[in-house]
Structures are given as C-alpha cells and as structure tokens.
BALOBA-1460 file (C-alpha; in Angstrom, 3 decimals):
// residues 308
<rec num="1" residu="m" x="13.560" y="-24.003" z="5.926"/>
<rec num="2" residu="g" x="11.348" y="-25.157" z="8.724"/>
<rec num="3" residu="s" x="13.877" y="-24.527" z="11.393"/>
<rec num="4" residu="k" x="14.115" y="-20.828" z="10.651"/>
<rec num="5" residu="h" x="12.980" y="-18.566" z="13.442"/>
<rec num="6" residu="v" x="10.693" y="-15.799" z="12.045"/>
<rec num="7" residu="a" x="9.838" y="-12.699" z="14.044"/>
<rec num="8" residu="v" x="6.482" y="-11.383" z="12.832"/>
<rec num="9" residu="l" x="6.344" y="-7.487" z="13.297"/>
<rec num="10" residu="m" x="2.855" y="-6.340" z="13.724"/>
<rec num="11" residu="g" x="0.675" y="-3.613" z="15.528"/>
<rec num="12" residu="g" x="3.017" y="-0.651" z="15.943"/>
<rec num="13" residu="f" x="1.636" y="2.828" z="16.739"/>
<rec num="14" residu="s" x="0.329" y="4.248" z="13.246"/>
<rec num="15" residu="s" x="-3.340" y="4.866" z="12.333"/>
<rec num="16" residu="e" x="-3.224" y="1.466" z="10.552"/>
<rec num="17" residu="r" x="-2.348" y="-0.511" z="13.865"/>
<rec num="18" residu="p" x="-5.680" y="-2.761" z="13.729"/>
<rec num="19" residu="v" x="-5.043" y="-3.625" z="10.112"/>
<rec num="20" residu="s" x="-1.451" y="-4.487" z="10.946"/>
<rec num="21" residu="l" x="-2.613" y="-6.710" z="13.870"/>
<rec num="22" residu="s" x="-4.899" y="-8.592" z="11.606"/>
<rec num="23" residu="s" x="-2.236" y="-8.973" z="8.890"/>
<rec num="24" residu="g" x="0.442" y="-10.107" z="11.404"/>
<rec num="25" residu="t" x="-1.924" y="-12.626" z="12.996"/>
<rec num="26" residu="a" x="-2.884" y="-14.250" z="9.701"/>
<rec num="27" residu="c" x="0.747" y="-14.418" z="8.401"/>
<rec num="28" residu="a" x="2.167" y="-15.790" z="11.850"/>
<rec num="29" residu="a" x="-0.411" y="-18.605" z="11.816"/>
<rec num="30" residu="a" x="0.247" y="-19.381" z="8.191"/>
<rec num="31" residu="l" x="4.061" y="-19.463" z="8.893"/>
<rec num="32" residu="e" x="3.563" y="-21.896" z="11.922"/>
<rec num="33" residu="a" x="1.543" y="-24.134" z="9.675"/>
<rec num="34" residu="e" x="4.439" y="-24.236" z="7.230"/>
<rec num="35" residu="g" x="6.757" y="-25.379" z="9.949"/>
<rec num="36" residu="y" x="8.614" y="-22.203" z="10.944"/>
<rec num="37" residu="q" x="9.421" y="-21.121" z="14.586"/>
<rec num="38" residu="v" x="7.374" y="-17.937" z="14.930"/>
<rec num="39" residu="t" x="7.594" y="-15.075" z="17.495"/>
<rec num="40" residu="r" x="4.845" y="-12.476" z="17.421"/>
<rec num="41" residu="i" x="6.017" y="-8.966" z="18.260"/>
<rec num="42" residu="d" x="3.645" y="-6.106" z="18.938"/>
<rec num="43" residu="v" x="6.079" y="-3.391" z="17.945"/>
<rec num="44" residu="g" x="6.732" y="-0.615" z="20.417"/>
<rec num="45" residu="r" x="9.411" y="2.018" z="20.739"/>
<rec num="46" residu="d" x="11.696" y="-0.726" z="22.270"/>
<rec num="47" residu="v" x="11.612" y="-2.829" z="19.084"/>
<rec num="48" residu="a" x="15.441" y="-2.660" z="18.498"/>
<rec num="49" residu="e" x="16.125" y="-3.890" z="22.047"/>
<rec num="50" residu="v" x="13.608" y="-6.674" z="21.529"/>
<rec num="51" residu="l" x="14.895" y="-7.852" z="18.284"/>
<rec num="52" residu="a" x="18.596" y="-7.636" z="19.389"/>
<rec num="53" residu="a" x="17.760" y="-10.034" z="22.330"/>
<rec num="54" residu="l" x="15.572" y="-12.238" z="20.212"/>
<rec num="55" residu="k" x="17.982" y="-12.642" z="17.379"/>
<rec num="56" residu="p" x="15.554" y="-14.138" z="14.897"/>
<rec num="57" residu="d" x="16.794" y="-15.455" z="11.525"/>
<rec num="58" residu="v" x="14.069" y="-13.399" z="9.567"/>
<rec num="59" residu="a" x="11.826" y="-10.527" z="10.293"/>
<rec num="60" residu="f" x="8.382" y="-10.714" z="8.559"/>
<rec num="61" residu="n" x="7.315" y="-7.051" z="8.391"/>
<rec num="62" residu="a" x="3.518" y="-7.011" z="8.790"/>
<rec num="63" residu="l" x="3.530" y="-3.288" z="9.834"/>
<rec num="64" residu="h" x="1.443" y="-0.803" z="8.027"/>
<rec num="65" residu="g" x="1.816" y="3.083" z="7.920"/>
<rec num="66" residu="p" x="4.469" y="5.461" z="9.255"/>
<rec num="67" residu="f" x="7.398" y="3.742" z="11.149"/>
<rec num="68" residu="g" x="6.358" y="0.383" z="9.569"/>
<rec num="69" residu="e" x="6.698" y="1.065" z="5.859"/>
<rec num="70" residu="d" x="8.436" y="4.337" z="5.411"/>
<rec num="71" residu="g" x="11.958" y="3.127" z="5.777"/>
<rec num="72" residu="t" x="12.172" y="3.484" z="9.580"/>
<rec num="73" residu="i" x="11.963" y="-0.092" z="10.723"/>
<rec num="74" residu="q" x="13.817" y="-1.231" z="7.707"/>
<rec num="75" residu="g" x="16.703" y="0.957" z="8.931"/>
<rec num="76" residu="v" x="16.548" y="-0.735" z="12.286"/>
<rec num="77" residu="l" x="16.608" y="-4.067" z="10.620"/>
<rec num="78" residu="e" x="19.526" y="-3.266" z="8.473"/>
<rec num="79" residu="y" x="21.441" y="-1.893" z="11.616"/>
<rec num="80" residu="l" x="20.740" y="-5.167" z="13.413"/>
<rec num="81" residu="e" x="21.613" y="-7.245" z="10.294"/>
<rec num="82" residu="i" x="18.264" y="-9.111" z="10.441"/>
<rec num="83" residu="p" x="17.044" y="-10.105" z="7.015"/>
<rec num="84" residu="y" x="13.430" y="-8.836" z="6.392"/>
<rec num="85" residu="t" x="10.685" y="-9.111" z="3.989"/>
<rec num="86" residu="h" x="9.270" y="-6.390" z="1.528"/>
<rec num="87" residu="s" x="11.109" y="-3.430" z="0.405"/>
<rec num="88" residu="g" x="14.191" y="-1.706" z="1.772"/>
<rec num="89" residu="v" x="14.888" y="1.636" z="3.236"/>
<rec num="90" residu="l" x="14.990" y="3.832" z="0.337"/>
<rec num="91" residu="a" x="12.208" y="2.275" z="-1.716"/>
<rec num="92" residu="s" x="9.946" y="2.147" z="1.375"/>
<rec num="93" residu="a" x="10.586" y="5.826" z="2.108"/>
<rec num="94" residu="l" x="10.035" y="6.770" z="-1.519"/>
<rec num="95" residu="a" x="6.825" y="4.875" z="-1.953"/>
<rec num="96" residu="m" x="5.333" y="6.196" z="1.404"/>
<rec num="97" residu="d" x="5.835" y="9.749" z="0.091"/>
<rec num="98" residu="k" x="3.019" y="9.934" z="-2.431"/>
<rec num="99" residu="a" x="4.384" y="13.151" z="-4.000"/>
<rec num="100" residu="q" x="7.908" y="11.860" z="-4.596"/>
<rec num="101" residu="a" x="6.759" y="8.498" z="-5.755"/>
<rec num="102" residu="k" x="4.539" y="10.253" z="-8.292"/>
<rec num="103" residu="i" x="7.731" y="12.093" z="-9.558"/>
<rec num="104" residu="v" x="9.568" y="8.952" z="-10.045"/>
<rec num="105" residu="a" x="6.635" y="7.055" z="-11.725"/>
<rec num="106" residu="k" x="6.078" y="9.946" z="-14.166"/>
<rec num="107" residu="d" x="9.718" y="10.026" z="-14.966"/>
<rec num="108" residu="a" x="9.470" y="6.289" z="-15.807"/>
<rec num="109" residu="g" x="6.818" y="7.001" z="-18.349"/>
<rec num="110" residu="i" x="3.732" y="6.198" z="-16.124"/>
<rec num="111" residu="a" x="0.658" y="8.274" z="-16.449"/>
<rec num="112" residu="v" x="-0.260" y="10.077" z="-13.172"/>
<rec num="113" residu="a" x="-2.784" y="12.719" z="-12.125"/>
<rec num="114" residu="e" x="-1.941" y="16.382" z="-12.044"/>
<rec num="115" residu="a" x="-1.162" y="17.296" z="-8.411"/>
<rec num="116" residu="r" x="0.439" y="19.824" z="-6.167"/>
<rec num="117" residu="v" x="1.878" y="19.494" z="-2.589"/>
<rec num="118" residu="m" x="0.773" y="22.150" z="-0.069"/>
<rec num="119" residu="q" x="0.708" y="22.861" z="3.605"/>
<rec num="120" residu="r" x="-2.759" y="22.143" z="4.763"/>
<rec num="121" residu="f" x="-3.257" y="25.621" z="6.454"/>
<rec num="122" residu="d" x="-2.428" y="27.270" z="3.011"/>
<rec num="123" residu="i" x="-5.586" y="25.708" z="1.484"/>
<rec num="124" residu="g" x="-7.848" y="28.090" z="3.521"/>
<rec num="125" residu="s" x="-11.233" y="29.007" z="2.043"/>
<rec num="126" residu="k" x="-10.313" y="29.032" z="-1.644"/>
<rec num="127" residu="h" x="-9.955" y="25.998" z="-3.945"/>
<rec num="128" residu="p" x="-6.274" y="25.228" z="-4.644"/>
<rec num="129" residu="i" x="-7.185" y="23.713" z="-8.078"/>
<rec num="130" residu="a" x="-10.547" y="23.510" z="-9.851"/>
<rec num="131" residu="p" x="-12.826" y="20.880" z="-8.367"/>
<rec num="132" residu="p" x="-13.298" y="18.051" z="-8.460"/>
<rec num="133" residu="y" x="-10.112" y="17.183" z="-6.758"/>
<rec num="134" residu="v" x="-8.797" y="14.844" z="-3.821"/>
<rec num="135" residu="v" x="-6.798" y="15.950" z="-0.797"/>
<rec num="136" residu="k" x="-4.501" y="13.315" z="0.485"/>
<rec num="137" residu="p" x="-2.013" y="13.283" z="3.393"/>
<rec num="138" residu="v" x="1.348" y="12.742" z="1.799"/>
<rec num="139" residu="r" x="2.360" y="9.976" z="4.140"/>
<rec num="140" residu="e" x="-0.505" y="7.959" z="5.127"/>
<rec num="141" residu="g" x="-2.124" y="4.762" z="3.962"/>
<rec num="142" residu="s" x="-5.457" y="2.821" z="4.035"/>
<rec num="143" residu="s" x="-7.160" y="6.072" z="2.812"/>
<rec num="144" residu="f" x="-6.838" y="7.752" z="6.167"/>
<rec num="145" residu="g" x="-7.398" y="11.483" z="5.828"/>
<rec num="146" residu="v" x="-8.454" y="11.296" z="2.062"/>
<rec num="147" residu="v" x="-10.963" y="13.973" z="1.232"/>
<rec num="148" residu="i" x="-12.819" y="14.158" z="-2.045"/>
<rec num="149" residu="v" x="-13.967" y="17.735" z="-3.057"/>
<rec num="150" residu="q" x="-16.836" y="17.333" z="-5.528"/>
<rec num="151" residu="e" x="-17.538" y="19.730" z="-8.496"/>
<rec num="152" residu="g" x="-19.862" y="22.565" z="-7.263"/>
<rec num="153" residu="q" x="-18.489" y="22.622" z="-3.773"/>
<rec num="154" residu="s" x="-18.122" y="26.402" z="-2.890"/>
<rec num="155" residu="h" x="-14.896" y="25.824" z="-0.590"/>
<rec num="156" residu="p" x="-12.705" y="23.247" z="0.637"/>
<rec num="157" residu="p" x="-13.807" y="21.091" z="3.605"/>
<rec num="158" residu="q" x="-12.942" y="22.883" z="6.868"/>
<rec num="159" residu="v" x="-11.593" y="19.672" z="8.384"/>
<rec num="160" residu="i" x="-8.365" y="19.928" z="6.459"/>
<rec num="161" residu="g" x="-7.362" y="23.007" z="8.451"/>
<rec num="162" residu="s" x="-8.911" y="22.050" z="11.745"/>
<rec num="163" residu="s" x="-7.458" y="20.672" z="14.890"/>
<rec num="164" residu="e" x="-9.233" y="17.377" z="14.275"/>
<rec num="165" residu="w" x="-6.812" y="16.674" z="11.430"/>
<rec num="166" residu="r" x="-4.202" y="14.029" z="12.596"/>
<rec num="167" residu="y" x="-2.351" y="13.153" z="9.400"/>
<rec num="168" residu="g" x="0.506" y="15.608" z="9.129"/>
<rec num="169" residu="d" x="0.552" y="19.137" z="7.635"/>
<rec num="170" residu="r" x="1.896" y="18.298" z="4.124"/>
<rec num="171" residu="v" x="-0.915" y="17.257" z="1.766"/>
<rec num="172" residu="m" x="-1.176" y="16.428" z="-1.804"/>
<rec num="173" residu="v" x="-3.968" y="18.069" z="-3.812"/>
<rec num="174" residu="e" x="-4.701" y="15.834" z="-6.813"/>
<rec num="175" residu="k" x="-7.054" y="16.107" z="-9.759"/>
<rec num="176" residu="y" x="-9.899" y="13.724" z="-9.169"/>
<rec num="177" residu="v" x="-9.977" y="10.915" z="-11.774"/>
<rec num="178" residu="a" x="-13.392" y="9.407" z="-12.341"/>
<rec num="179" residu="g" x="-13.787" y="5.713" z="-13.184"/>
<rec num="180" residu="r" x="-13.086" y="2.200" z="-11.962"/>
<rec num="181" residu="e" x="-10.805" y="1.252" z="-9.163"/>
<rec num="182" residu="l" x="-8.224" y="-1.196" z="-10.365"/>
<rec num="183" residu="t" x="-5.099" y="-2.687" z="-8.692"/>
<rec num="184" residu="c" x="-2.291" y="-5.028" z="-9.529"/>
<rec num="185" residu="g" x="0.208" y="-6.743" z="-7.452"/>
<rec num="186" residu="v" x="3.942" y="-7.626" z="-8.166"/>
<rec num="187" residu="m" x="5.777" y="-10.590" z="-6.486"/>
<rec num="188" residu="g" x="9.525" y="-10.306" z="-6.941"/>
<rec num="189" residu="d" x="9.991" y="-9.810" z="-10.806"/>
<rec num="190" residu="t" x="6.567" y="-11.400" z="-11.540"/>
<rec num="191" residu="v" x="3.499" y="-9.443" z="-12.267"/>
<rec num="192" residu="l" x="0.310" y="-10.879" z="-10.716"/>
<rec num="193" residu="g" x="-3.295" y="-10.428" z="-11.834"/>
<rec num="194" residu="v" x="-5.369" y="-7.253" z="-12.014"/>
<rec num="195" residu="t" x="-8.368" y="-6.818" z="-9.634"/>
<rec num="196" residu="e" x="-11.256" y="-4.423" z="-9.919"/>
<rec num="197" residu="v" x="-12.448" y="-3.158" z="-6.480"/>
<rec num="198" residu="v" x="-16.084" y="-2.266" z="-6.295"/>
<rec num="199" residu="p" x="-17.140" y="-0.547" z="-2.961"/>
<rec num="200" residu="q" x="-20.472" y="-1.712" z="-1.810"/>
<rec num="201" residu="s" x="-21.268" y="1.353" z="0.282"/>
<rec num="202" residu="g" x="-20.560" y="4.114" z="-2.282"/>
<rec num="203" residu="a" x="-18.139" y="5.384" z="-4.857"/>
<rec num="204" residu="f" x="-14.968" y="5.676" z="-2.725"/>
<rec num="205" residu="y" x="-12.785" y="2.779" z="-1.521"/>
<rec num="206" residu="d" x="-12.300" y="4.044" z="1.998"/>
<rec num="207" residu="y" x="-11.045" y="2.242" z="5.166"/>
<rec num="208" residu="d" x="-14.357" y="0.389" z="5.750"/>
<rec num="209" residu="a" x="-14.421" y="-0.704" z="2.080"/>
<rec num="210" residu="k" x="-11.024" y="-2.145" z="2.320"/>
<rec num="211" residu="y" x="-11.135" y="-4.016" z="5.532"/>
<rec num="212" residu="a" x="-14.698" y="-4.686" z="6.835"/>
<rec num="213" residu="a" x="-16.259" y="-8.035" z="5.778"/>
<rec num="214" residu="g" x="-18.361" y="-7.232" z="2.726"/>
<rec num="215" residu="g" x="-17.180" y="-3.744" z="2.476"/>
<rec num="216" residu="s" x="-16.127" y="-4.221" z="-1.206"/>
<rec num="217" residu="k" x="-16.360" y="-6.783" z="-3.985"/>
<rec num="218" residu="h" x="-13.227" y="-7.980" z="-5.575"/>
<rec num="219" residu="v" x="-13.505" y="-8.828" z="-9.311"/>
<rec num="220" residu="l" x="-10.415" y="-11.069" z="-10.174"/>
<rec num="221" residu="p" x="-9.470" y="-11.141" z="-12.945"/>
<rec num="222" residu="a" x="-10.841" y="-7.653" z="-13.693"/>
<rec num="223" residu="e" x="-13.456" y="-7.645" z="-16.472"/>
<rec num="224" residu="i" x="-11.683" y="-5.277" z="-18.774"/>
<rec num="225" residu="s" x="-10.145" y="-5.611" z="-22.275"/>
<rec num="226" residu="p" x="-6.960" y="-7.697" z="-22.574"/>
<rec num="227" residu="n" x="-5.124" y="-4.638" z="-23.834"/>
<rec num="228" residu="i" x="-5.980" y="-2.538" z="-20.710"/>
<rec num="229" residu="y" x="-5.340" y="-5.585" z="-18.445"/>
<rec num="230" residu="q" x="-1.872" y="-5.992" z="-19.813"/>
<rec num="231" residu="k" x="-1.010" y="-2.346" z="-19.802"/>
<rec num="232" residu="i" x="-1.873" y="-2.169" z="-16.057"/>
<rec num="233" residu="q" x="0.421" y="-5.108" z="-15.471"/>
<rec num="234" residu="r" x="3.235" y="-3.461" z="-17.344"/>
<rec num="235" residu="m" x="2.652" y="-0.123" z="-15.407"/>
<rec num="236" residu="a" x="2.700" y="-2.041" z="-12.034"/>
<rec num="237" residu="l" x="5.864" y="-3.802" z="-12.781"/>
<rec num="238" residu="r" x="7.483" y="-0.621" z="-14.088"/>
<rec num="239" residu="a" x="6.562" y="1.283" z="-10.914"/>
<rec num="240" residu="h" x="7.894" y="-1.484" z="-8.697"/>
<rec num="241" residu="q" x="11.203" y="-1.636" z="-10.557"/>
<rec num="242" residu="a" x="11.549" y="2.246" z="-10.908"/>
<rec num="243" residu="i" x="10.890" y="2.931" z="-7.145"/>
<rec num="244" residu="g" x="13.242" y="0.062" z="-6.402"/>
<rec num="245" residu="c" x="10.756" y="-2.120" z="-4.510"/>
<rec num="246" residu="r" x="11.577" y="-5.750" z="-3.467"/>
<rec num="247" residu="g" x="9.365" y="-8.665" z="-2.456"/>
<rec num="248" residu="v" x="5.663" y="-7.848" z="-2.791"/>
<rec num="249" residu="s" x="4.036" y="-4.555" z="-3.768"/>
<rec num="250" residu="r" x="0.797" y="-3.419" z="-5.067"/>
<rec num="251" residu="s" x="-0.054" y="-0.487" z="-7.432"/>
<rec num="252" residu="d" x="-3.475" y="1.289" z="-7.617"/>
<rec num="253" residu="f" x="-5.038" y="2.800" z="-10.788"/>
<rec num="254" residu="r" x="-8.068" y="4.571" z="-11.933"/>
<rec num="255" residu="y" x="-9.535" y="3.667" z="-15.305"/>
<rec num="256" residu="d" x="-12.217" y="5.902" z="-16.924"/>
<rec num="257" residu="d" x="-13.913" y="3.904" z="-19.673"/>
<rec num="258" residu="r" x="-17.190" y="5.905" z="-19.757"/>
<rec num="259" residu="f" x="-16.541" y="7.316" z="-23.273"/>
<rec num="260" residu="s" x="-14.238" y="4.731" z="-24.999"/>
<rec num="261" residu="e" x="-12.709" y="1.386" z="-24.263"/>
<rec num="262" residu="d" x="-9.183" y="2.856" z="-24.313"/>
<rec num="263" residu="g" x="-10.350" y="5.504" z="-21.849"/>
<rec num="264" residu="e" x="-7.922" y="7.189" z="-19.350"/>
<rec num="265" residu="l" x="-5.682" y="4.912" z="-17.235"/>
<rec num="266" residu="i" x="-3.906" y="6.730" z="-14.336"/>
<rec num="267" residu="w" x="-1.455" y="5.413" z="-11.808"/>
<rec num="268" residu="l" x="-2.333" y="6.596" z="-8.282"/>
<rec num="269" residu="e" x="0.373" y="5.036" z="-5.924"/>
<rec num="270" residu="i" x="2.240" y="2.096" z="-4.871"/>
<rec num="271" residu="n" x="1.928" y="0.158" z="-1.649"/>
<rec num="272" residu="t" x="5.041" y="-1.631" z="-0.481"/>
<rec num="273" residu="q" x="3.345" y="-3.324" z="2.613"/>
<rec num="274" residu="p" x="0.028" y="-4.498" z="1.065"/>
<rec num="275" residu="g" x="-2.416" y="-5.890" z="3.511"/>
<rec num="276" residu="m" x="-2.472" y="-9.560" z="4.383"/>
<rec num="277" residu="t" x="-6.000" y="-9.720" z="6.008"/>
<rec num="278" residu="p" x="-8.652" y="-12.180" z="5.009"/>
<rec num="279" residu="t" x="-10.116" y="-9.364" z="2.710"/>
<rec num="280" residu="s" x="-6.782" y="-8.330" z="1.246"/>
<rec num="281" residu="l" x="-6.197" y="-7.964" z="-2.352"/>
<rec num="282" residu="v" x="-2.706" y="-9.331" z="-3.021"/>
<rec num="283" residu="p" x="-3.155" y="-12.836" z="-1.284"/>
<rec num="284" residu="e" x="-6.052" y="-13.221" z="-3.730"/>
<rec num="285" residu="m" x="-3.867" y="-12.343" z="-6.634"/>
<rec num="286" residu="a" x="-1.248" y="-14.756" z="-5.594"/>
<rec num="287" residu="a" x="-3.908" y="-17.487" z="-5.151"/>
<rec num="288" residu="l" x="-4.987" y="-16.925" z="-8.854"/>
<rec num="289" residu="a" x="-1.411" y="-17.351" z="-9.800"/>
<rec num="290" residu="g" x="-1.376" y="-20.736" z="-7.910"/>
<rec num="291" residu="y" x="0.057" y="-19.802" z="-4.596"/>
<rec num="292" residu="s" x="-1.829" y="-20.840" z="-1.380"/>
<rec num="293" residu="f" x="-1.644" y="-18.282" z="1.494"/>
<rec num="294" residu="g" x="1.024" y="-20.669" z="3.076"/>
<rec num="295" residu="d" x="3.055" y="-20.752" z="-0.190"/>
<rec num="296" residu="f" x="2.794" y="-16.954" z="-0.460"/>
<rec num="297" residu="v" x="4.134" y="-16.186" z="3.082"/>
<rec num="298" residu="r" x="6.763" y="-18.911" z="2.767"/>
<rec num="299" residu="w" x="7.955" y="-17.260" z="-0.433"/>
<rec num="300" residu="m" x="8.204" y="-13.897" z="1.314"/>
<rec num="301" residu="v" x="10.264" y="-15.350" z="4.103"/>
<rec num="302" residu="e" x="12.700" y="-17.109" z="1.703"/>
<rec num="303" residu="d" x="13.004" y="-13.811" z="-0.365"/>
<rec num="304" residu="a" x="13.997" y="-11.834" z="2.746"/>
<rec num="305" residu="s" x="17.325" y="-10.124" z="2.929"/>
<rec num="306" residu="c" x="19.230" y="-7.058" z="4.036"/>
<rec num="307" residu="l" x="20.490" y="-4.258" z="1.766"/>
<rec num="308" residu="r" x="17.218" y="-4.383" z="-0.165"/>
C-alpha cells in the first residue's frame, strides 16, 4: 500500500480552482502521512503528457468544476489506463449536468423541484416561471452563478443576460424550495450521516458560506426526526446508484418543515467531487462514521480503478 505512487490532481482552470487547490493540498499531505509517494500536479492543458511521463499508480482527483468533474479528466485517465478516484466518465458527466441528473433522479423515484432548462438570453424581462425561483448554470458547482429571484420582484435580474455572466448560456430555472439545507454523503455502497448546513451570513449557502472559515455552521448529525434522517440517507444512496457514481458523492436537499414534521423534502443535486477542504462536509461525515481524514483518503486511493 505505502509504496503506491499517487498523483494528486488539483487546481485546473475552472471557477473552482482555489477550492481545488485547497482540497488537493490537504489530501496530498494526508496521503504522504499515510506512507504514499505523492506528486502534486497543478493541472493544465498538458495534463495528459504530464501523466504519461509520470506514470503514477493512481490519480487522486481533487479537481472541481468543468474539466475536473464532468467526465473530461476521467476520459483522459481512462485513455492512459491510470486508476483514479471518484466517479467515471458517464456518471461524472451526468451528475455535472444538473438538468439531466434531475431527470434520472426523478425516474428513480426521488422527489425533485419543478424546473425548466433555457438559454439565458431567452429569459429577457419576463419571469419564465412564477417567483420565487432559482436560476442556476447547468454545469457549474460551488454555487457559482446561482441567482435567487424573490417573490415580488418585477423582473428577472439583468445579470443573467449581461456580458458579466461567465457561466455558460444554458441555465436551469427551478422553483425555489424554502426550508433547511441538508446534505448526505455516500462512500462506496455505504451511506454516511446527514448534516444540516446553516449559513452564518444569510439564508443562502453561497461560495463564502461553503469555503470561508466560519461561513457556515455544520450540524452533524442533523437535528431532524429519525424518519426524515433515514429518508434522506435512502434518497442519497438511491441517487448515487441511479446516476452510476463510484467512490464518494454527496447529495444536497431542501427540507421545509415549517408547517409539519413530515414537510416537503426535495433532492437538489449530486456532487461527484465533494470538497476536501478543512471546512468540507463529507470528511466530517466520514469522521462521524469512524474514519480519520487519513483513513478516508486512503480508502479512496485503494478504491481507485478504471472503467468506473
């Protein structure tokens, strides 16, 4: 085990580059502490040549966002026959496309929010659906480009159709679901705990709430009824399996219990490359299950394969 050479892929060129660098640095240090030979690779357009020359035993994928978790780097690793962590080509591409992932999840019997996919320029000055709703880039992570349109707003935010928008032209317009932010990780075929995320600066779990120290409070295990807790775990595992994920994933939910304990529970999306930073959710869930951070990254390396 300790003699394996692990290339930790980090950085890249998506909007989530800073998060990926933080994840990769933490994972590389933990893997070295576990006895692996580690090479840190700040991924550029020459990554195939770099990996072909390096010939590592395993690639630890700590990339986030487009090119890192959408099936692109996974295809490169398949071509080079380098075993890698996390999900494979198809599951990665499917999960990254929020609209397509929602179709698969709904077909698997998972409750999802009403939504439609549009070109951002077609939204114009009229609401595409009745407010409140959320506009999301179809293929971004870390809440980049997410816009919440509140009830009572007279028209959609102008930024969606402006030249400032950097998140692609396809967007998903989704009915806003009020309530608590809950998330659940899956590790192989084992479901982990459920965390409630409470943003400290407001009602939206945005980029700063996710990654800034003190940006959010993580309540683990979530203080919800056992029935809802177990229902979330079942839905997270079902989504992981239906989309074809491997290794580690994390599903996000909204739970509206304002009017009853049963409330409304909605699956939002699945993340095939959950963050591995000091404030990240899935390492905390793994710790609750008895895995130290070193145990957790070692499990991912030993789980790595091709044809995932």
